[in-house]
mmCIF file of the N, C-alpha and C atoms, coordinates in Angstrom:
data_MODEL
# 
_entry.id   MODEL 
# 
loop_
_atom_site.group_PDB 
_atom_site.id 
_atom_site.type_symbol 
_atom_site.label_atom_id 
_atom_site.label_alt_id 
_atom_site.label_comp_id 
_atom_site.label_asym_id 
_atom_site.label_entity_id 
_atom_site.label_seq_id 
_atom_site.pdbx_PDB_ins_code 
_atom_site.Cartn_x 
_atom_site.Cartn_y 
_atom_site.Cartn_z 
_atom_site.occupancy 
_atom_site.B_iso_or_equiv 
_atom_site.pdbx_formal_charge 
_atom_site.auth_seq_id 
_atom_site.auth_comp_id 
_atom_site.auth_asym_id 
_atom_site.auth_atom_id 
_atom_site.pdbx_PDB_model_num 
ATOM 1   N N  . MET A 1 1  ? -230.725 -39.153 -68.805 1.00 0.00 ? 1  MET A N  1 
ATOM 2   C CA . MET A 1 1  ? -229.844 -38.390 -68.021 1.00 0.00 ? 1  MET A CA 1 
ATOM 3   C C  . MET A 1 1  ? -230.297 -36.897 -67.847 1.00 0.00 ? 1  MET A C  1 
ATOM 4   N N  . GLY A 1 2  ? -231.173 -36.419 -68.755 1.00 0.00 ? 2  GLY A N  1 
ATOM 5   C CA . GLY A 1 2  ? -231.656 -35.095 -68.655 1.00 0.00 ? 2  GLY A CA 1 
ATOM 6   C C  . GLY A 1 2  ? -232.450 -34.801 -67.330 1.00 0.00 ? 2  GLY A C  1 
ATOM 7   N N  . MET A 1 3  ? -233.259 -35.902 -66.987 1.00 0.00 ? 3  MET A N  1 
ATOM 8   C CA . MET A 1 3  ? -234.043 -35.720 -65.802 1.00 0.00 ? 3  MET A CA 1 
ATOM 9   C C  . MET A 1 3  ? -233.129 -35.688 -64.544 1.00 0.00 ? 3  MET A C  1 
ATOM 10  N N  . LEU A 1 4  ? -232.157 -36.499 -64.672 1.00 0.00 ? 4  LEU A N  1 
ATOM 11  C CA . LEU A 1 4  ? -231.126 -36.575 -63.557 1.00 0.00 ? 4  LEU A CA 1 
ATOM 12  C C  . LEU A 1 4  ? -230.477 -35.164 -63.308 1.00 0.00 ? 4  LEU A C  1 
ATOM 13  N N  . TYR A 1 5  ? -230.060 -34.579 -64.396 1.00 0.00 ? 5  TYR A N  1 
ATOM 14  C CA . TYR A 1 5  ? -229.421 -33.245 -64.348 1.00 0.00 ? 5  TYR A CA 1 
ATOM 15  C C  . TYR A 1 5  ? -230.370 -32.163 -63.849 1.00 0.00 ? 5  TYR A C  1 
ATOM 16  N N  . GLU A 1 6  ? -231.656 -32.284 -64.371 1.00 0.00 ? 6  GLU A N  1 
ATOM 17  C CA . GLU A 1 6  ? -232.680 -31.305 -63.903 1.00 0.00 ? 6  GLU A CA 1 
ATOM 18  C C  . GLU A 1 6  ? -232.914 -31.469 -62.369 1.00 0.00 ? 6  GLU A C  1 
ATOM 19  N N  . VAL A 1 7  ? -232.951 -32.614 -61.920 1.00 0.00 ? 7  VAL A N  1 
ATOM 20  C CA . VAL A 1 7  ? -233.232 -32.842 -60.386 1.00 0.00 ? 7  VAL A CA 1 
ATOM 21  C C  . VAL A 1 7  ? -231.929 -32.259 -59.709 1.00 0.00 ? 7  VAL A C  1 
ATOM 22  N N  . ILE A 1 8  ? -230.790 -32.606 -59.997 1.00 0.00 ? 8  ILE A N  1 
ATOM 23  C CA . ILE A 1 8  ? -229.689 -32.028 -59.404 1.00 0.00 ? 8  ILE A CA 1 
ATOM 24  C C  . ILE A 1 8  ? -229.675 -30.491 -59.398 1.00 0.00 ? 8  ILE A C  1 
ATOM 25  N N  . THR A 1 9  ? -229.713 -29.985 -60.549 1.00 0.00 ? 9  THR A N  1 
ATOM 26  C CA . THR A 1 9  ? -229.664 -28.463 -60.570 1.00 0.00 ? 9  THR A CA 1 
ATOM 27  C C  . THR A 1 9  ? -230.809 -27.791 -59.920 1.00 0.00 ? 9  THR A C  1 
ATOM 28  N N  . ARG A 1 10 ? -231.912 -28.366 -59.826 1.00 0.00 ? 10 ARG A N  1 
ATOM 29  C CA . ARG A 1 10 ? -233.079 -27.787 -59.262 1.00 0.00 ? 10 ARG A CA 1 
ATOM 30  C C  . ARG A 1 10 ? -232.786 -27.716 -57.712 1.00 0.00 ? 10 ARG A C  1 
ATOM 31  N N  . HIS A 1 11 ? -232.267 -28.848 -57.179 1.00 0.00 ? 11 HIS A N  1 
ATOM 32  C CA . HIS A 1 11 ? -231.848 -29.014 -55.703 1.00 0.00 ? 11 HIS A CA 1 
ATOM 33  C C  . HIS A 1 11 ? -230.677 -27.958 -55.472 1.00 0.00 ? 11 HIS A C  1 
ATOM 34  N N  . GLU A 1 12 ? -229.756 -27.742 -56.335 1.00 0.00 ? 12 GLU A N  1 
ATOM 35  C CA . GLU A 1 12 ? -228.620 -26.872 -55.995 1.00 0.00 ? 12 GLU A CA 1 
ATOM 36  C C  . GLU A 1 12 ? -229.183 -25.460 -55.997 1.00 0.00 ? 12 GLU A C  1 
ATOM 37  N N  . TRP A 1 13 ? -230.020 -25.121 -56.987 1.00 0.00 ? 13 TRP A N  1 
ATOM 38  C CA . TRP A 1 13 ? -230.636 -23.757 -56.979 1.00 0.00 ? 13 TRP A CA 1 
ATOM 39  C C  . TRP A 1 13 ? -231.491 -23.436 -55.759 1.00 0.00 ? 13 TRP A C  1 
ATOM 40  N N  . THR A 1 14 ? -232.310 -24.514 -55.313 1.00 0.00 ? 14 THR A N  1 
ATOM 41  C CA . THR A 1 14 ? -233.147 -24.303 -54.184 1.00 0.00 ? 14 THR A CA 1 
ATOM 42  C C  . THR A 1 14 ? -232.216 -24.031 -53.001 1.00 0.00 ? 14 THR A C  1 
ATOM 43  N N  . ALA A 1 15 ? -231.102 -24.879 -52.874 1.00 0.00 ? 15 ALA A N  1 
ATOM 44  C CA . ALA A 1 15 ? -230.273 -24.728 -51.676 1.00 0.00 ? 15 ALA A CA 1 
ATOM 45  C C  . ALA A 1 15 ? -229.574 -23.425 -51.610 1.00 0.00 ? 15 ALA A C  1 
ATOM 46  N N  . ASP A 1 16 ? -229.268 -22.846 -52.773 1.00 0.00 ? 16 ASP A N  1 
ATOM 47  C CA . ASP A 1 16 ? -228.555 -21.530 -52.942 1.00 0.00 ? 16 ASP A CA 1 
ATOM 48  C C  . ASP A 1 16 ? -229.417 -20.367 -52.613 1.00 0.00 ? 16 ASP A C  1 
ATOM 49  N N  . THR A 1 17 ? -230.679 -20.333 -52.787 1.00 0.00 ? 17 THR A N  1 
ATOM 50  C CA . THR A 1 17 ? -231.611 -19.294 -52.731 1.00 0.00 ? 17 THR A CA 1 
ATOM 51  C C  . THR A 1 17 ? -231.771 -18.888 -51.186 1.00 0.00 ? 17 THR A C  1 
ATOM 52  N N  . GLU A 1 18 ? -231.237 -17.693 -50.949 1.00 0.00 ? 18 GLU A N  1 
ATOM 53  C CA . GLU A 1 18 ? -231.077 -17.141 -49.468 1.00 0.00 ? 18 GLU A CA 1 
ATOM 54  C C  . GLU A 1 18 ? -232.541 -17.053 -48.871 1.00 0.00 ? 18 GLU A C  1 
ATOM 55  N N  . GLN A 1 19 ? -233.563 -16.787 -49.685 1.00 0.00 ? 19 GLN A N  1 
ATOM 56  C CA . GLN A 1 19 ? -234.984 -16.616 -48.975 1.00 0.00 ? 19 GLN A CA 1 
ATOM 57  C C  . GLN A 1 19 ? -235.527 -17.952 -48.671 1.00 0.00 ? 19 GLN A C  1 
ATOM 58  N N  . ASP A 1 20 ? -235.078 -19.079 -49.048 1.00 0.00 ? 20 ASP A N  1 
ATOM 59  C CA . ASP A 1 20 ? -235.655 -20.337 -48.604 1.00 0.00 ? 20 ASP A CA 1 
ATOM 60  C C  . ASP A 1 20 ? -235.152 -20.610 -47.146 1.00 0.00 ? 20 ASP A C  1 
ATOM 61  N N  . SER A 1 21 ? -236.102 -21.104 -46.442 1.00 0.00 ? 21 SER A N  1 
ATOM 62  C CA . SER A 1 21 ? -235.878 -21.538 -45.124 1.00 0.00 ? 21 SER A CA 1 
ATOM 63  C C  . SER A 1 21 ? -235.146 -22.873 -45.008 1.00 0.00 ? 21 SER A C  1 
ATOM 64  N N  . GLN A 1 22 ? -234.575 -22.949 -43.892 1.00 0.00 ? 22 GLN A N  1 
ATOM 65  C CA . GLN A 1 22 ? -233.826 -24.312 -43.681 1.00 0.00 ? 22 GLN A CA 1 
ATOM 66  C C  . GLN A 1 22 ? -234.650 -25.517 -43.958 1.00 0.00 ? 22 GLN A C  1 
ATOM 67  N N  . GLU A 1 23 ? -235.903 -25.472 -43.436 1.00 0.00 ? 23 GLU A N  1 
ATOM 68  C CA . GLU A 1 23 ? -236.778 -26.469 -43.706 1.00 0.00 ? 23 GLU A CA 1 
ATOM 69  C C  . GLU A 1 23 ? -237.058 -26.795 -45.216 1.00 0.00 ? 23 GLU A C  1 
ATOM 70  N N  . GLN A 1 24 ? -237.338 -25.689 -45.938 1.00 0.00 ? 24 GLN A N  1 
ATOM 71  C CA . GLN A 1 24 ? -237.571 -25.850 -47.432 1.00 0.00 ? 24 GLN A CA 1 
ATOM 72  C C  . GLN A 1 24 ? -236.249 -26.551 -48.066 1.00 0.00 ? 24 GLN A C  1 
ATOM 73  N N  . ARG A 1 25 ? -235.125 -26.084 -47.603 1.00 0.00 ? 25 ARG A N  1 
ATOM 74  C CA . ARG A 1 25 ? -233.868 -26.783 -48.294 1.00 0.00 ? 25 ARG A CA 1 
ATOM 75  C C  . ARG A 1 25 ? -233.829 -28.284 -47.870 1.00 0.00 ? 25 ARG A C  1 
ATOM 76  N N  . VAL A 1 26 ? -234.252 -28.537 -46.594 1.00 0.00 ? 26 VAL A N  1 
ATOM 77  C CA . VAL A 1 26 ? -234.207 -30.108 -46.209 1.00 0.00 ? 26 VAL A CA 1 
ATOM 78  C C  . VAL A 1 26 ? -235.244 -30.869 -47.074 1.00 0.00 ? 26 VAL A C  1 
ATOM 79  N N  . VAL A 1 27 ? -236.421 -30.280 -47.217 1.00 0.00 ? 27 VAL A N  1 
ATOM 80  C CA . VAL A 1 27 ? -237.413 -30.960 -47.892 1.00 0.00 ? 27 VAL A CA 1 
ATOM 81  C C  . VAL A 1 27 ? -237.027 -31.058 -49.374 1.00 0.00 ? 27 VAL A C  1 
ATOM 82  N N  . ALA A 1 28 ? -236.357 -29.947 -49.981 1.00 0.00 ? 28 ALA A N  1 
ATOM 83  C CA . ALA A 1 28 ? -235.943 -30.043 -51.410 1.00 0.00 ? 28 ALA A CA 1 
ATOM 84  C C  . ALA A 1 28 ? -234.886 -31.053 -51.588 1.00 0.00 ? 28 ALA A C  1 
ATOM 85  N N  . GLY A 1 29 ? -233.976 -31.156 -50.597 1.00 0.00 ? 29 GLY A N  1 
ATOM 86  C CA . GLY A 1 29 ? -232.850 -32.080 -50.705 1.00 0.00 ? 29 GLY A CA 1 
ATOM 87  C C  . GLY A 1 29 ? -233.509 -33.558 -50.639 1.00 0.00 ? 29 GLY A C  1 
ATOM 88  N N  . ALA A 1 30 ? -234.458 -33.714 -49.690 1.00 0.00 ? 30 ALA A N  1 
ATOM 89  C CA . ALA A 1 30 ? -235.004 -35.038 -49.481 1.00 0.00 ? 30 ALA A CA 1 
ATOM 90  C C  . ALA A 1 30 ? -235.739 -35.636 -50.847 1.00 0.00 ? 30 ALA A C  1 
ATOM 91  N N  . ALA A 1 31 ? -236.390 -34.555 -51.381 1.00 0.00 ? 31 ALA A N  1 
ATOM 92  C CA . ALA A 1 31 ? -237.221 -34.822 -52.584 1.00 0.00 ? 31 ALA A CA 1 
ATOM 93  C C  . ALA A 1 31 ? -236.245 -35.213 -53.735 1.00 0.00 ? 31 ALA A C  1 
ATOM 94  N N  . ALA A 1 32 ? -235.162 -34.399 -53.916 1.00 0.00 ? 32 ALA A N  1 
ATOM 95  C CA . ALA A 1 32 ? -234.166 -34.669 -55.030 1.00 0.00 ? 32 ALA A CA 1 
ATOM 96  C C  . ALA A 1 32 ? -233.545 -36.024 -54.691 1.00 0.00 ? 32 ALA A C  1 
ATOM 97  N N  . ARG A 1 33 ? -233.264 -36.397 -53.484 1.00 0.00 ? 33 ARG A N  1 
ATOM 98  C CA . ARG A 1 33 ? -232.608 -37.757 -53.397 1.00 0.00 ? 33 ARG A CA 1 
ATOM 99  C C  . ARG A 1 33 ? -233.622 -38.820 -53.613 1.00 0.00 ? 33 ARG A C  1 
ATOM 100 N N  . ALA A 1 34 ? -234.876 -38.687 -53.153 1.00 0.00 ? 34 ALA A N  1 
ATOM 101 C CA . ALA A 1 34 ? -235.877 -39.646 -53.568 1.00 0.00 ? 34 ALA A CA 1 
ATOM 102 C C  . ALA A 1 34 ? -236.015 -39.836 -55.145 1.00 0.00 ? 34 ALA A C  1 
ATOM 103 N N  . LYS A 1 35 ? -236.053 -38.719 -55.742 1.00 0.00 ? 35 LYS A N  1 
ATOM 104 C CA . LYS A 1 35 ? -236.142 -38.756 -57.210 1.00 0.00 ? 35 LYS A CA 1 
ATOM 105 C C  . LYS A 1 35 ? -235.010 -39.508 -57.850 1.00 0.00 ? 35 LYS A C  1 
ATOM 106 N N  . LEU A 1 36 ? -233.685 -39.154 -57.353 1.00 0.00 ? 36 LEU A N  1 
ATOM 107 C CA . LEU A 1 36 ? -232.530 -39.919 -57.855 1.00 0.00 ? 36 LEU A CA 1 
ATOM 108 C C  . LEU A 1 36 ? -232.593 -41.393 -57.628 1.00 0.00 ? 36 LEU A C  1 
ATOM 109 N N  . LEU A 1 37 ? -233.007 -41.680 -56.375 1.00 0.00 ? 37 LEU A N  1 
ATOM 110 C CA . LEU A 1 37 ? -233.172 -43.100 -56.085 1.00 0.00 ? 37 LEU A CA 1 
ATOM 111 C C  . LEU A 1 37 ? -234.207 -43.847 -57.056 1.00 0.00 ? 37 LEU A C  1 
ATOM 112 N N  . GLU A 1 38 ? -235.311 -43.182 -57.289 1.00 0.00 ? 38 GLU A N  1 
ATOM 113 C CA . GLU A 1 38 ? -236.249 -43.699 -58.163 1.00 0.00 ? 38 GLU A CA 1 
ATOM 114 C C  . GLU A 1 38 ? -235.657 -43.876 -59.649 1.00 0.00 ? 38 GLU A C  1 
ATOM 115 N N  . LEU A 1 39 ? -234.997 -42.836 -60.093 1.00 0.00 ? 39 LEU A N  1 
ATOM 116 C CA . LEU A 1 39 ? -234.335 -43.056 -61.398 1.00 0.00 ? 39 LEU A CA 1 
ATOM 117 C C  . LEU A 1 39 ? -233.330 -44.104 -61.516 1.00 0.00 ? 39 LEU A C  1 
ATOM 118 N N  . CYS A 1 40 ? -232.598 -44.379 -60.451 1.00 0.00 ? 40 CYS A N  1 
ATOM 119 C CA . CYS A 1 40 ? -231.644 -45.367 -60.444 1.00 0.00 ? 40 CYS A CA 1 
ATOM 120 C C  . CYS A 1 40 ? -232.347 -46.711 -60.466 1.00 0.00 ? 40 CYS A C  1 
ATOM 121 N N  . ARG A 1 41 ? -233.435 -46.783 -59.638 1.00 0.00 ? 41 ARG A N  1 
ATOM 122 C CA . ARG A 1 41 ? -234.180 -48.115 -59.507 1.00 0.00 ? 41 ARG A CA 1 
ATOM 123 C C  . ARG A 1 41 ? -234.842 -48.368 -60.989 1.00 0.00 ? 41 ARG A C  1 
ATOM 124 N N  . LEU A 1 42 ? -235.264 -47.348 -61.685 1.00 0.00 ? 42 LEU A N  1 
ATOM 125 C CA . LEU A 1 42 ? -235.924 -47.604 -62.944 1.00 0.00 ? 42 LEU A CA 1 
ATOM 126 C C  . LEU A 1 42 ? -234.875 -48.038 -63.974 1.00 0.00 ? 42 LEU A C  1 
ATOM 127 N N  . GLU A 1 43 ? -233.590 -47.342 -63.813 1.00 0.00 ? 43 GLU A N  1 
ATOM 128 C CA . GLU A 1 43 ? -232.552 -47.753 -64.822 1.00 0.00 ? 43 GLU A CA 1 
ATOM 129 C C  . GLU A 1 43 ? -232.107 -49.256 -64.490 1.00 0.00 ? 43 GLU A C  1 
ATOM 130 N N  . ALA A 1 44 ? -231.956 -49.582 -63.281 1.00 0.00 ? 44 ALA A N  1 
ATOM 131 C CA . ALA A 1 44 ? -231.565 -50.993 -62.892 1.00 0.00 ? 44 ALA A CA 1 
ATOM 132 C C  . ALA A 1 44 ? -232.571 -52.011 -63.382 1.00 0.00 ? 44 ALA A C  1 
ATOM 133 N N  . ASP A 1 45 ? -233.902 -51.667 -63.250 1.00 0.00 ? 45 ASP A N  1 
ATOM 134 C CA . ASP A 1 45 ? -234.917 -52.679 -63.717 1.00 0.00 ? 45 ASP A CA 1 
ATOM 135 C C  . ASP A 1 45 ? -234.789 -52.718 -65.200 1.00 0.00 ? 45 ASP A C  1 
ATOM 136 N N  . ARG A 1 46 ? -234.568 -51.581 -65.925 1.00 0.00 ? 46 ARG A N  1 
ATOM 137 C CA . ARG A 1 46 ? -234.393 -51.724 -67.384 1.00 0.00 ? 46 ARG A CA 1 
ATOM 138 C C  . ARG A 1 46 ? -233.282 -52.493 -67.857 1.00 0.00 ? 46 ARG A C  1 
ATOM 139 N N  . LYS A 1 47 ? -232.127 -52.488 -67.220 1.00 0.00 ? 47 LYS A N  1 
ATOM 140 C CA . LYS A 1 47 ? -231.028 -53.219 -67.500 1.00 0.00 ? 47 LYS A CA 1 
ATOM 141 C C  . LYS A 1 47 ? -231.156 -54.623 -67.199 1.00 0.00 ? 47 LYS A C  1 
ATOM 142 N N  . LEU A 1 48 ? -231.851 -54.946 -65.992 1.00 0.00 ? 48 LEU A N  1 
ATOM 143 C CA . LEU A 1 48 ? -232.170 -56.287 -65.660 1.00 0.00 ? 48 LEU A CA 1 
ATOM 144 C C  . LEU A 1 48 ? -232.910 -57.007 -66.763 1.00 0.00 ? 48 LEU A C  1 
ATOM 145 N N  . ARG A 1 49 ? -233.958 -56.190 -67.351 1.00 0.00 ? 49 ARG A N  1 
ATOM 146 C CA . ARG A 1 49 ? -234.833 -56.795 -68.426 1.00 0.00 ? 49 ARG A CA 1 
ATOM 147 C C  . ARG A 1 49 ? -234.020 -57.037 -69.622 1.00 0.00 ? 49 ARG A C  1 
ATOM 148 N N  . GLU A 1 50 ? -233.076 -56.074 -69.879 1.00 0.00 ? 50 GLU A N  1 
ATOM 149 C CA . GLU A 1 50 ? -232.182 -56.286 -71.147 1.00 0.00 ? 50 GLU A CA 1 
ATOM 150 C C  . GLU A 1 50 ? -231.470 -57.564 -71.041 1.00 0.00 ? 50 GLU A C  1 
ATOM 151 N N  . TYR A 1 51 ? -230.765 -57.793 -69.888 1.00 0.00 ? 51 TYR A N  1 
ATOM 152 C CA . TYR A 1 51 ? -230.027 -59.023 -69.549 1.00 0.00 ? 51 TYR A CA 1 
ATOM 153 C C  . TYR A 1 51 ? -230.782 -60.270 -69.740 1.00 0.00 ? 51 TYR A C  1 
ATOM 154 N N  . GLU A 1 52 ? -231.992 -60.280 -69.101 1.00 0.00 ? 52 GLU A N  1 
ATOM 155 C CA . GLU A 1 52 ? -232.861 -61.422 -69.195 1.00 0.00 ? 52 GLU A CA 1 
ATOM 156 C C  . GLU A 1 52 ? -233.394 -61.701 -70.561 1.00 0.00 ? 52 GLU A C  1 
ATOM 157 N N  . VAL A 1 53 ? -233.632 -60.674 -71.332 1.00 0.00 ? 53 VAL A N  1 
ATOM 158 C CA . VAL A 1 53 ? -233.943 -61.029 -72.831 1.00 0.00 ? 53 VAL A CA 1 
ATOM 159 C C  . VAL A 1 53 ? -232.883 -61.494 -73.506 1.00 0.00 ? 53 VAL A C  1 
ATOM 160 N N  . ALA A 1 54 ? -231.577 -61.030 -73.353 1.00 0.00 ? 54 ALA A N  1 
ATOM 161 C CA . ALA A 1 54 ? -230.404 -61.555 -73.877 1.00 0.00 ? 54 ALA A CA 1 
ATOM 162 C C  . ALA A 1 54 ? -230.192 -62.956 -73.553 1.00 0.00 ? 54 ALA A C  1 
ATOM 163 N N  . ALA A 1 55 ? -230.439 -63.288 -72.271 1.00 0.00 ? 55 ALA A N  1 
ATOM 164 C CA . ALA A 1 55 ? -230.206 -64.641 -71.823 1.00 0.00 ? 55 ALA A CA 1 
ATOM 165 C C  . ALA A 1 55 ? -231.307 -65.661 -72.340 1.00 0.00 ? 55 ALA A C  1 
ATOM 166 N N  . GLY A 1 56 ? -232.419 -64.971 -72.921 1.00 0.00 ? 56 GLY A N  1 
ATOM 167 C CA . GLY A 1 56 ? -233.442 -65.992 -73.293 1.00 0.00 ? 56 GLY A CA 1 
ATOM 168 C C  . GLY A 1 56 ? -234.416 -66.291 -72.185 1.00 0.00 ? 56 GLY A C  1 
ATOM 169 N N  . ARG A 1 57 ? -234.444 -65.643 -71.118 1.00 0.00 ? 57 ARG A N  1 
ATOM 170 C CA . ARG A 1 57 ? -235.244 -65.874 -70.038 1.00 0.00 ? 57 ARG A CA 1 
ATOM 171 C C  . ARG A 1 57 ? -236.615 -65.205 -70.015 1.00 0.00 ? 57 ARG A C  1 
ATOM 172 N N  . LEU A 1 58 ? -236.529 -64.073 -70.880 1.00 0.00 ? 58 LEU A N  1 
ATOM 173 C CA . LEU A 1 58 ? -237.740 -63.321 -70.882 1.00 0.00 ? 58 LEU A CA 1 
ATOM 174 C C  . LEU A 1 58 ? -238.050 -62.899 -72.344 1.00 0.00 ? 58 LEU A C  1 
ATOM 175 N N  . ARG A 1 59 ? -239.202 -62.973 -72.657 1.00 0.00 ? 59 ARG A N  1 
ATOM 176 C CA . ARG A 1 59 ? -239.619 -62.653 -74.119 1.00 0.00 ? 59 ARG A CA 1 
ATOM 177 C C  . ARG A 1 59 ? -240.217 -61.230 -74.156 1.00 0.00 ? 59 ARG A C  1 
ATOM 178 N N  . VAL A 1 60 ? -240.000 -60.562 -75.198 1.00 0.00 ? 60 VAL A N  1 
ATOM 179 C CA . VAL A 1 60 ? -240.476 -59.154 -75.299 1.00 0.00 ? 60 VAL A CA 1 
ATOM 180 C C  . VAL A 1 60 ? -241.760 -59.060 -76.051 1.00 0.00 ? 60 VAL A C  1 
# 
């Protein structure tokens, strides 16, 4: 969860900085969304492995 918080706060800080151009804010927002999607995918993969191990379909 620490990485997720870091990504969100970094995006908010970048968006609030007046000297950043609109393009930089768009790029920062897209990068933050991509990172959040990747973190969600990794968490979903981890959970799926847990369930498969519990169901006996996958050995660790």
